[in-house]
mmCIF file of the C-alpha atoms, coordinates in Angstrom:
data_MODEL
# 
_entry.id   MODEL 
# 
loop_
_atom_site.group_PDB 
_atom_site.id 
_atom_site.type_symbol 
_atom_site.label_atom_id 
_atom_site.label_alt_id 
_atom_site.label_comp_id 
_atom_site.label_asym_id 
_atom_site.label_entity_id 
_atom_site.label_seq_id 
_atom_site.pdbx_PDB_ins_code 
_atom_site.Cartn_x 
_atom_site.Cartn_y 
_atom_site.Cartn_z 
_atom_site.occupancy 
_atom_site.B_iso_or_equiv 
_atom_site.pdbx_formal_charge 
_atom_site.auth_seq_id 
_atom_site.auth_comp_id 
_atom_site.auth_asym_id 
_atom_site.auth_atom_id 
_atom_site.pdbx_PDB_model_num 
ATOM 1  C CA . MET A 1 1  ? 17.249 -50.676 214.625 1.00 0.00 ? 1  MET A CA 1 
ATOM 2  C CA . ASP A 1 2  ? 17.803 -50.064 218.338 1.00 0.00 ? 2  ASP A CA 1 
ATOM 3  C CA . GLU A 1 3  ? 15.408 -52.142 220.430 1.00 0.00 ? 3  GLU A CA 1 
ATOM 4  C CA . LYS A 1 4  ? 14.747 -49.239 222.753 1.00 0.00 ? 4  LYS A CA 1 
ATOM 5  C CA . LEU A 1 5  ? 13.815 -47.031 219.816 1.00 0.00 ? 5  LEU A CA 1 
ATOM 6  C CA . LYS A 1 6  ? 11.526 -49.721 218.423 1.00 0.00 ? 6  LYS A CA 1 
ATOM 7  C CA . GLY A 1 7  ? 9.792  -49.911 221.795 1.00 0.00 ? 7  GLY A CA 1 
ATOM 8  C CA . ARG A 1 8  ? 9.308  -46.153 221.866 1.00 0.00 ? 8  ARG A CA 1 
ATOM 9  C CA . ALA A 1 9  ? 7.882  -46.198 218.363 1.00 0.00 ? 9  ALA A CA 1 
ATOM 10 C CA . LYS A 1 10 ? 5.532  -49.023 219.260 1.00 0.00 ? 10 LYS A CA 1 
ATOM 11 C CA . GLU A 1 11 ? 4.418  -47.214 222.423 1.00 0.00 ? 11 GLU A CA 1 
ATOM 12 C CA . ALA A 1 12 ? 3.819  -44.000 220.456 1.00 0.00 ? 12 ALA A CA 1 
ATOM 13 C CA . ALA A 1 13 ? 1.858  -45.863 217.804 1.00 0.00 ? 13 ALA A CA 1 
ATOM 14 C CA . GLY A 1 14 ? -0.266 -47.429 220.509 1.00 0.00 ? 14 GLY A CA 1 
ATOM 15 C CA . ALA A 1 15 ? -0.871 -44.026 222.070 1.00 0.00 ? 15 ALA A CA 1 
ATOM 16 C CA . LEU A 1 16 ? -1.914 -42.544 218.724 1.00 0.00 ? 16 LEU A CA 1 
ATOM 17 C CA . THR A 1 17 ? -4.291 -45.380 217.936 1.00 0.00 ? 17 THR A CA 1 
ATOM 18 C CA . GLY A 1 18 ? -5.536 -45.863 221.492 1.00 0.00 ? 18 GLY A CA 1 
ATOM 19 C CA . ASP A 1 19 ? -4.233 -49.431 221.532 1.00 0.00 ? 19 ASP A CA 1 
ATOM 20 C CA . GLU A 1 20 ? -3.269 -50.052 225.185 1.00 0.00 ? 20 GLU A CA 1 
ATOM 21 C CA . ASP A 1 21 ? -1.818 -53.467 224.379 1.00 0.00 ? 21 ASP A CA 1 
ATOM 22 C CA . LYS A 1 22 ? 0.523  -51.922 221.804 1.00 0.00 ? 22 LYS A CA 1 
ATOM 23 C CA . LYS A 1 23 ? 1.585  -49.240 224.307 1.00 0.00 ? 23 LYS A CA 1 
ATOM 24 C CA . ALA A 1 24 ? 2.275  -51.859 226.958 1.00 0.00 ? 24 ALA A CA 1 
ATOM 25 C CA . GLU A 1 25 ? 4.226  -53.956 224.456 1.00 0.00 ? 25 GLU A CA 1 
ATOM 26 C CA . GLY A 1 26 ? 6.315  -50.917 223.547 1.00 0.00 ? 26 GLY A CA 1 
ATOM 27 C CA . ARG A 1 27 ? 7.088  -50.166 227.202 1.00 0.00 ? 27 ARG A CA 1 
ATOM 28 C CA . ALA A 1 28 ? 8.010  -53.804 227.755 1.00 0.00 ? 28 ALA A CA 1 
ATOM 29 C CA . GLU A 1 29 ? 10.414 -53.721 224.788 1.00 0.00 ? 29 GLU A CA 1 
ATOM 30 C CA . GLN A 1 30 ? 12.034 -50.594 226.184 1.00 0.00 ? 30 GLN A CA 1 
ATOM 31 C CA . LYS A 1 31 ? 12.508 -52.185 229.602 1.00 0.00 ? 31 LYS A CA 1 
ATOM 32 C CA . LYS A 1 32 ? 13.948 -55.308 227.998 1.00 0.00 ? 32 LYS A CA 1 
ATOM 33 C CA . ALA A 1 33 ? 16.398 -53.196 225.991 1.00 0.00 ? 33 ALA A CA 1 
ATOM 34 C CA . GLU A 1 34 ? 17.411 -51.257 229.108 1.00 0.00 ? 34 GLU A CA 1 
ATOM 35 C CA . ALA A 1 35 ? 17.997 -54.502 230.990 1.00 0.00 ? 35 ALA A CA 1 
ATOM 36 C CA . ALA A 1 36 ? 20.151 -55.824 228.148 1.00 0.00 ? 36 ALA A CA 1 
ATOM 37 C CA . GLU A 1 37 ? 22.176 -52.589 228.098 1.00 0.00 ? 37 GLU A CA 1 
ATOM 38 C CA . GLU A 1 38 ? 22.699 -52.783 231.861 1.00 0.00 ? 38 GLU A CA 1 
ATOM 39 C CA . ALA A 1 39 ? 23.788 -56.419 231.627 1.00 0.00 ? 39 ALA A CA 1 
ATOM 40 C CA . ALA A 1 40 ? 26.277 -55.521 228.884 1.00 0.00 ? 40 ALA A CA 1 
ATOM 41 C CA . LYS A 1 41 ? 27.677 -52.672 230.997 1.00 0.00 ? 41 LYS A CA 1 
ATOM 42 C CA . LYS A 1 42 ? 28.098 -54.987 233.987 1.00 0.00 ? 42 LYS A CA 1 
ATOM 43 C CA . ALA A 1 43 ? 29.816 -57.612 231.863 1.00 0.00 ? 43 ALA A CA 1 
ATOM 44 C CA . LYS A 1 44 ? 32.174 -55.000 230.454 1.00 0.00 ? 44 LYS A CA 1 
ATOM 45 C CA . ARG A 1 45 ? 32.924 -53.674 233.947 1.00 0.00 ? 45 ARG A CA 1 
ATOM 46 C CA . ARG A 1 46 ? 33.648 -57.202 235.209 1.00 0.00 ? 46 ARG A CA 1 
ATOM 47 C CA . GLN A 1 47 ? 35.952 -57.810 232.246 1.00 0.00 ? 47 GLN A CA 1 
ATOM 48 C CA . GLU A 1 48 ? 37.821 -54.552 232.869 1.00 0.00 ? 48 GLU A CA 1 
ATOM 49 C CA . GLU A 1 49 ? 38.189 -55.384 236.561 1.00 0.00 ? 49 GLU A CA 1 
ATOM 50 C CA . GLU A 1 50 ? 39.544 -58.838 235.712 1.00 0.00 ? 50 GLU A CA 1 
ATOM 51 C CA . GLU A 1 51 ? 42.017 -57.298 233.260 1.00 0.00 ? 51 GLU A CA 1 
ATOM 52 C CA . ALA A 1 52 ? 43.157 -54.860 235.957 1.00 0.00 ? 52 ALA A CA 1 
ATOM 53 C CA . ARG A 1 53 ? 43.638 -57.726 238.433 1.00 0.00 ? 53 ARG A CA 1 
ATOM 54 C CA . GLN A 1 54 ? 45.617 -59.673 235.832 1.00 0.00 ? 54 GLN A CA 1 
ATOM 55 C CA . ALA A 1 55 ? 47.799 -56.656 235.088 1.00 0.00 ? 55 ALA A CA 1 
ATOM 56 C CA . GLU A 1 56 ? 48.472 -56.219 238.812 1.00 0.00 ? 56 GLU A CA 1 
ATOM 57 C CA . ARG A 1 57 ? 49.418 -59.911 239.125 1.00 0.00 ? 57 ARG A CA 1 
ATOM 58 C CA . GLU A 1 58 ? 51.787 -59.563 236.181 1.00 0.00 ? 58 GLU A CA 1 
ATOM 59 C CA . ARG A 1 59 ? 53.298 -56.392 237.660 1.00 0.00 ? 59 ARG A CA 1 
ATOM 60 C CA . LYS A 1 60 ? 53.918 -58.116 240.994 1.00 0.00 ? 60 LYS A CA 1 
ATOM 61 C CA . LYS A 1 61 ? 55.350 -61.172 239.237 1.00 0.00 ? 61 LYS A CA 1 
ATOM 62 C CA . GLN A 1 62 ? 57.752 -58.966 237.272 1.00 0.00 ? 62 GLN A CA 1 
ATOM 63 C CA . GLU A 1 63 ? 58.677 -57.065 240.406 1.00 0.00 ? 63 GLU A CA 1 
ATOM 64 C CA . LEU A 1 64 ? 59.627 -60.308 242.166 1.00 0.00 ? 64 LEU A CA 1 
ATOM 65 C CA . LYS A 1 65 ? 61.527 -61.473 239.107 1.00 0.00 ? 65 LYS A CA 1 
ATOM 66 C CA . ASP A 1 66 ? 63.452 -58.187 238.966 1.00 0.00 ? 66 ASP A CA 1 
ATOM 67 C CA . LYS A 1 67 ? 64.444 -58.517 242.638 1.00 0.00 ? 67 LYS A CA 1 
ATOM 68 C CA . GLY A 1 68 ? 65.741 -62.038 242.150 1.00 0.00 ? 68 GLY A CA 1 
ATOM 69 C CA . LEU A 1 69 ? 66.266 -64.542 244.952 1.00 0.00 ? 69 LEU A CA 1 
ATOM 70 C CA . LEU A 1 70 ? 68.220 -62.214 247.245 1.00 0.00 ? 70 LEU A CA 1 
ATOM 71 C CA . GLY A 1 71 ? 66.328 -59.031 246.608 1.00 0.00 ? 71 GLY A CA 1 
ATOM 72 C CA . THR A 1 72 ? 67.914 -55.778 245.588 1.00 0.00 ? 72 THR A CA 1 
ATOM 73 C CA . VAL A 1 73 ? 71.083 -54.288 247.079 1.00 0.00 ? 73 VAL A CA 1 
ATOM 74 C CA . GLU A 1 74 ? 69.093 -51.516 248.754 1.00 0.00 ? 74 GLU A CA 1 
ATOM 75 C CA . ASP A 1 75 ? 67.064 -54.172 250.591 1.00 0.00 ? 75 ASP A CA 1 
ATOM 76 C CA . THR A 1 76 ? 70.229 -55.452 252.315 1.00 0.00 ? 76 THR A CA 1 
ATOM 77 C CA . LEU A 1 77 ? 71.877 -52.105 253.182 1.00 0.00 ? 77 LEU A CA 1 
ATOM 78 C CA . PRO A 1 78 ? 70.851 -50.201 256.295 1.00 0.00 ? 78 PRO A CA 1 
ATOM 79 C CA . LYS A 1 79 ? 68.912 -46.993 255.768 1.00 0.00 ? 79 LYS A CA 1 
ATOM 80 C CA . LEU A 1 80 ? 71.053 -43.865 256.165 1.00 0.00 ? 80 LEU A CA 1 
# 
């Protein structure tokens, strides 16, 4: 079961029974779940950014490899 949902249920149960400790515990579980979700999103974003950087490095590496040591012919001819 989703931790956030469990926290909501616990908070609602505390509200129905008048148990302030249970309500507070439910809110705390919800905040914990939200923090975990945010951390997972940040980790995923960092991973995607690293993959994009790696792809760009590979693209540049291939571009240099394609040009070879002397570059391309168009690099050596004057622009018309």
